[in-house]
C-alpha positions in Angstrom: 21.4 8.5 37.5 20.2 11.3 35.4 18.7 10.7 32.0 19.4 13.2 29.2 16.2 14.8 28.1 15.5 14.6 24.5 14.3 17.7 22.8 10.9 17.4 21.1 11.2 18.0 17.4 8.3 19.8 15.8 6.1 17.6 13.7 6.4 18.2 9.9 3.3 19.9 8.6 1.3 17.5 6.5 -0.1 18.3 3.1 -3.9 18.2 3.3 -5.8 15.7 1.3 -7.2 17.1 -2.0 -9.9 15.0 -3.6 -9.6 16.7 -7.0 -5.8 17.5 -7.2 -5.7 18.5 -10.9 -8.7 20.9 -10.8 -7.7 24.3 -12.2 -5.2 22.8 -14.7 -6.0 23.2 -18.4 -6.9 19.7 -19.5 -7.7 18.3 -16.1 -9.4 15.3 -17.6 -6.3 14.5 -19.7 -4.1 14.7 -16.5 -6.4 12.1 -14.9 -6.5 10.0 -18.1 -2.7 10.0 -18.5 -2.2 9.1 -14.8 -4.8 6.3 -14.7 -5.7 4.8 -18.0 -3.2 5.7 -20.8 -0.2 3.4 -20.8 2.3 5.3 -22.9 2.1 9.0 -23.7 4.1 12.3 -23.4 3.3 16.0 -23.3 5.6 19.0 -23.1 5.2 21.2 -20.0 5.5 24.9 -20.0 6.6 26.5 -16.7 5.8 30.0 -15.5 9.3 30.9 -14.2 11.7 28.7 -16.1 12.6 28.1 -19.8 14.0 24.6 -19.0 12.1 22.1 -21.2 10.3 19.4 -19.3 8.3 16.5 -20.7 5.4 14.9 -18.8 5.5 11.1 -19.3 3.0 8.5 -18.2 5.7 6.1 -17.0 9.5 6.2 -16.5 11.9 3.3 -16.0 11.5 1.7 -12.6 8.6 4.1 -12.0 11.0 6.8 -11.2 9.3 10.1 -10.4 11.8 12.1 -12.5 14.6 11.4 -14.9 17.3 13.5 -16.7 18.8 11.7 -19.7 22.5 11.9 -20.6 21.8 14.6 -23.1 19.8 16.7 -20.6 16.2 16.0 -21.5 14.0 16.1 -18.4 11.0 13.9 -17.8 8.4 14.1 -15.1 6.7 10.7 -14.4 3.0 10.9 -13.8 2.0 7.3 -12.9 3.7 7.2 -9.5 2.3 6.4 -6.1 0.8 9.3 -4.2 2.9 10.1 -1.2 0.9 12.9 0.4 -2.7 13.9 0.3 -2.3 15.9 -2.8 -1.0 14.4 -6.1 -0.5 17.8 -7.5 1.8 18.8 -4.7 3.8 15.6 -5.0 4.4 16.1 -8.7 5.4 19.8 -8.1 7.9 18.7 -5.5 9.5 16.3 -8.0 9.4 19.0 -10.7 11.3 21.4 -8.5 14.1 18.8 -7.9 14.1 17.9 -11.6 15.0 21.4 -12.7 18.2 21.3 -10.6 19.1 17.6 -11.4 22.2 16.8 -13.4 22.2 15.0 -16.8 22.1 11.2 -16.4 20.4 11.4 -12.9 17.1 10.5 -11.5 14.8 11.9 -8.9 13.9 9.2 -6.3 11.0 9.3 -3.8 12.5 10.4 -0.5 10.2 11.4 2.4 7.0 13.2 2.2 6.8 16.7 0.7 5.6 19.4 3.1 3.3 22.2 2.0 4.6 24.1 -1.0 3.8 25.0 -4.6 1.5 22.8 -6.6 1.4 22.2 -10.4 -1.2 24.9 -10.7 1.5 27.3 -9.3 4.4 26.2 -11.5 2.8 25.5 -14.9 1.4 28.1 -17.3 -2.1 28.0 -18.7 -1.4 26.1 -21.9 -3.4 22.9 -22.4 -1.6 19.6 -22.5 -0.5 18.6 -26.0 -0.7 14.8 -25.6 1.3 12.4 -27.9 0.1 8.8 -27.5 3.0 6.3 -27.9 2.9 2.7 -28.9 5.7 2.0 -26.3 8.4 3.6 -24.2 11.0 4.3 -26.9 11.1 7.9 -25.8 13.2 6.7 -22.8 16.1 6.2 -25.2 15.3 8.6 -28.1 18.5 10.5 -29.1 20.8 8.4 -26.9 24.1 7.4 -28.3 23.9 3.9 -26.8 20.6 2.2 -26.4 21.8 -1.3 -25.7 22.2 -1.0 -21.9 19.9 -1.7 -19.0 17.5 1.2 -20.0 16.9 -0.4 -23.4 16.2 -3.7 -21.8 13.7 -2.1 -19.4 12.1 -0.4 -22.4 11.7 -3.7 -24.3 10.1 -5.4 -21.2 7.8 -2.4 -20.7 6.8 -2.3 -24.4 5.7 -5.9 -24.2 3.1 -5.1 -21.7 1.5 -2.0 -23.4 -2.2 -2.3 -24.1 -3.1 -0.8 -27.5 -4.7 2.5 -26.8 -6.0 5.4 -28.9 -7.9 8.6 -28.4 -11.5 8.7 -29.8 -11.7 11.5 -32.4 -13.9 14.5 -31.8 -14.4 14.1 -28.0 -12.2 15.0 -25.1 -10.3 12.4 -22.8 -12.1 9.4 -24.3 -9.7 6.5 -24.8 -10.3 3.2 -26.6 -8.2 0.2 -25.7 -8.0 -3.4 -26.8 -7.7 -6.3 -24.3 -7.5 -10.0 -25.1 -11.3 -10.6 -25.3 -12.9 -7.3 -25.8 -12.2 -3.7 -26.6 -13.2 -1.0 -24.1 -13.9 2.8 -24.0 -12.9 4.7 -20.8 -13.9 8.3 -20.8 -12.8 10.9 -18.2 -15.7 13.3 -17.8 -15.2 16.8 -16.3 -18.5 17.4 -14.6 -19.0 17.3 -10.8 -20.0 13.9 -9.6 -23.5 14.5 -8.3 -25.1 16.2 -11.3 -23.2 13.8 -13.6 -24.7 10.8 -11.8 -28.2 12.4 -12.0 -27.7 12.8 -15.8 -26.4 9.3 -16.2 -29.4 8.0 -14.3 -31.8 9.9 -16.5 -30.1 8.4 -19.6 -30.1 4.9 -18.0 -33.9 4.8 -17.8 -34.2 6.0 -21.4 -31.8 3.4 -22.7 -29.3 6.2 -23.6 -26.1 4.8 -22.1 -25.4 2.5 -25.0 -22.9 3.4 -27.7 -24.5 1.1 -30.2 -25.2 -2.5 -31.0 -23.2 -5.0 -29.0 -21.8 -2.3 -26.7 -22.5 -2.3 -23.0 -22.1 0.3 -20.3 -20.4 -1.6 -17.5 -20.1 1.1 -14.8 -17.6 3.8 -13.8 -14.7 4.4 -11.5 -13.7 7.6 -9.6 -10.2 8.9 -10.2 -8.9 12.1 -8.6 -12.4 13.4 -8.1 -13.7 12.7 -11.6 -15.9 9.9 -12.9 -14.6 7.6 -15.6 -17.5 5.7 -17.3 -16.5 2.4 -19.0 -18.1 0.6 -21.9 -17.4 -2.9 -23.2 -17.1 -3.1 -27.0 -16.8 -5.9 -29.6 -13.2 -6.9 -29.9 -12.9 -5.7 -33.5 -14.1 -2.2 -32.7 -11.6 0.5 -33.7 -11.2 4.0 -32.0 -12.4 6.0 -35.1 -15.6 3.9 -35.2 -16.5 5.4 -31.9 -16.4 9.0 -33.0 -20.0 9.3 -34.1 -21.6 7.3 -31.2 -19.4 9.1 -28.7 -20.5 12.5 -30.0 -24.1 11.4 -29.9 -23.7 10.2 -26.3 -22.1 13.5 -25.4 -25.1 15.4 -26.8 -27.5 13.2 -24.9 -25.5 13.7 -21.7 -25.5 17.5 -22.2 -29.3 17.5 -22.6 -29.7 15.4 -19.4 -27.3 17.6 -17.5 -29.4 20.6 -18.5 -32.6 19.1 -17.0 -33.6 20.3 -13.5 -35.9 19.1 -10.8 -35.9 16.0 -8.7 -35.2 12.6 -10.3 -38.3 10.4 -10.9 -38.4 7.3 -8.9 -37.2 5.0 -11.7 -34.2 7.3 -12.2 -33.4 7.3 -8.5 -33.3 3.6 -8.5 -31.1 3.7 -11.6 -28.8 6.2 -9.8 -28.4 3.8 -6.9 -27.5 1.0 -9.3 -24.8 3.2 -10.9 -23.4 3.9 -7.5 -23.2 0.3 -6.6 -21.1 -0.4 -9.8 -18.7 2.4 -9.0 -15.1 2.1 -7.7 -12.6 4.6 -6.5 -9.0 4.8 -7.6 -6.4 6.7 -5.4 
């Protein structure tokens, strides 16, 4: 009895892993912040080859990657799971589908995107103009009827939003208030190795603090960038951090400008900083 031979199908080419997927985009640190630490925000996107308006959104209903409202407004969701090795390629794949989607439709995650354009190829060089939101009311803004399932999802999502604000005068530093303490999470643009060296130099000089009753608790790595985190007294407000954050940035710049090997005490401090570091993917 003969057995029909199955033709071998060529394997789909995989997208290579990119450790720093938003590098090269204006506002790289805000792309990371909006993806990882800001609960509710939007920003208009400007495309190189299309005049169709698209809005970047931290979160969409049901974590949809893309959504077109009934009146034709297009939203690209940023806080979605990475499906390939390159978050920029994933988002560009959704953006391509979004441009052709009909009003009232969504873009659902189907399969893995193969090699193709990335955000850096599709977007122009304008920086992100971020608007922080107190909730997800933008899901239903302008809708004729906001009493359906979408409004219910919005109300549930709004109830879980952590109060968040940008710290004035510095880039990609976001204050938030939890139940017991407030925190500052700051996405820094420098490469990791020189940044860790500079943080270690500051650590041995007592330069990591943002003031009385504040505490540097460590950092996490997100999309190739370091995000230092500080504990703050609960009553601290975002605008109160403007001066101490600017002073810290000045100290950090001075430490980054220093050359030569780290002293022994700073090397030990650097090892301690590494031990308190997590990676988000």
